C-alpha positions, 0 to 999 in steps of 0.5 A: 662538897663537890670538888669537880670544879676545884682547881688549885694553883699548885701542889698545896700538900708539898707547899704546906709541908715545906712551910711547916716542916722545913721553915717551921711556919704556922698556917692559917686559912682565912676565908669568906667561905663557910667554915665547914665546907672549907675544912672539908675542902682542906681534907679533900686536898690532903692538907687539913693536918697541916693547917693550924687554924681555919676561920670561915665567913660564918664564924662569929668570933671575928668581923669579916674581911677587910676587918683585921679581926680575923687575922688577929683571931688567927694570930691569937690561936697560934700565938703569933704577933701579926707583925710576924705574919705573911698574908697571902691572898688573891683579893684586894679585901685580903690585902686590906685585911693584912694591911689593917692587921699590920702584917709583915708582908702582904703577897698578892697572887695574880692568878686569883679572884681579883685583877692586878689593878685591884691587888696592887693598891694594898699588896706589898708584893705581887707574884704571877703564880703559885710557884713564884709565891713559893720561891719568894717564901723560900727566900724570905724564910732563908734570910 
């Protein structure tokens, strides 16, 4: 895929490495984008090896967002209870999915696809940046 217009909000490699190695978290990616281009993009970003499971919009084993099925599928693959999951997303649909799945915490990142007004409806916490999201994750993992 063409990555010329791809802009990440932060250093994904550093963040994913910290979350996996230091905090022993599992990482799942759930997207409305198709599976193969998502996997290709994760490889190009240098983080595919740190992601435990990916589910894309074209995967047929779970209903699309905001259904809880995608999170339930991810959880089954990595043997984690949804109530132990932290959902991080940038759309209200992400937050709806997390809420429907009964995740521990829905974190809405305000630099994404949705407005604050849309995100705040179903997010438990709103963070203004990738860096603040990582600060919150560090605090959650150390408590």
